[in-house]
N, C-alpha and C positions, 0 to 999 in steps of 0.2 A: 314858791314857783321854781321848780328845778331848772327850767330853761334860763331864767334870770340869774339864778345862782351859778350856773355854768358859764355865764358871760354872754348869753344870747338874748335876743328879743323876739318874742312870739308875734306872729302876725295878728294874733287875737288879743294882744295885751290891753287894748283900749275898749274891748267889748264889754257890754253890761252883763252878759251871761258867761258862765264858766266854759262851756264846751260848744262854741258855735259851729254850725255846719256851713261850709262855703261852697259855692258853685265854682266850677273851673274858671269861669270868667273873673270872679273875684280873686281867685288865686293868681291868675295871670296879671291882674291889676296890682296886687300886693307884691308880686315878684320876689318871693322868698329866695334867699341865698342858700338855704339849707332846708331840706324836707326831712323831718324825723317822724316815723310812724311807730306806734306801739304795737307789739305782737299780741294784742288782746285775744285774738281768735286763733286757737292752736291749729285748726285745720285749714286756715286760709293759705293760699298760695302767694306768699309775699314776693317771691321772685317775679312772678307775673305782674304783681302790683307795681313793683319797681320798674319793670319794662313798660308798663302802661304810661308811667310818667315820661318816658322817653319820647312820647308823641308830642310833648309840649316843649319844644326846643327853645322857645323864647324865655322860659323861666330860668333865671340865673342858676338855681340849684341843679337843673338838668344840664345846663351848659358846663357847669363845673363838676358834674358827676358827684354831687353832694346829696345823695338820697340814702337815708339810713333807716334801719329798723332797730329799735331798742327793745330789749327783753322786758315785757310788761311786768314780770316778777320783780324787776329791779326798780321800777319807777311808779307803779300804780298803787302801791300799798305803803303805808308809813311803818316800815320795819327797818331793822338795822341794815338790811341790804340796800336801802335807798342811797347809802353812801356810794356803793358800787354803781348804782344808776346814775348818780351825779357825775362820777368819774367817766362813765361811758358817754354821757352828754358832753362833758368837757372835751373828750377826745374827738367827738363829732363836730362840735362847734369851733374849737380852737385846737386842732391837732398839733400845732407847733408847740403848745404849752407842755403837753405831756409826752411828746414824741421821744425824748431822751431822758425824761425824769425817772429816777429810780424810786420805786414805791416800796416801803417796808410794811408788810402785813404779816402778822403772826410769827415774827422772827425770821421770815424768809424774805429775800429781796426779789422783786419781779420787775423786769424792764417793761414799761408800757409802750406799746407801739400803735401807730395809727392803723385802723382797719383798712385794708386795701381791697 
């Protein structure tokens, strides 16, 4: 579970099924601090989806502007790129951890920054 490996806790961690669907009422009750959506549908308008969440200002993730979209190519398939997906999730869940960390990949150094 990438969310757990990234240091987060999913609101679905105690569910008996792998991919539960939640009503907005359930999400309001679970009060997530971060909302992460996968970009599974290439033609979907994710900016409008993020804006839709802005209607639910009582959700902590909305209050803290912590709504993210992660590239499904990085997290939905067990390929070597899953490491990049894990790094992306860490930046979303714990931006302070990688904010100033220097990451060495392929002989070049790249400074990782929080997505703003």
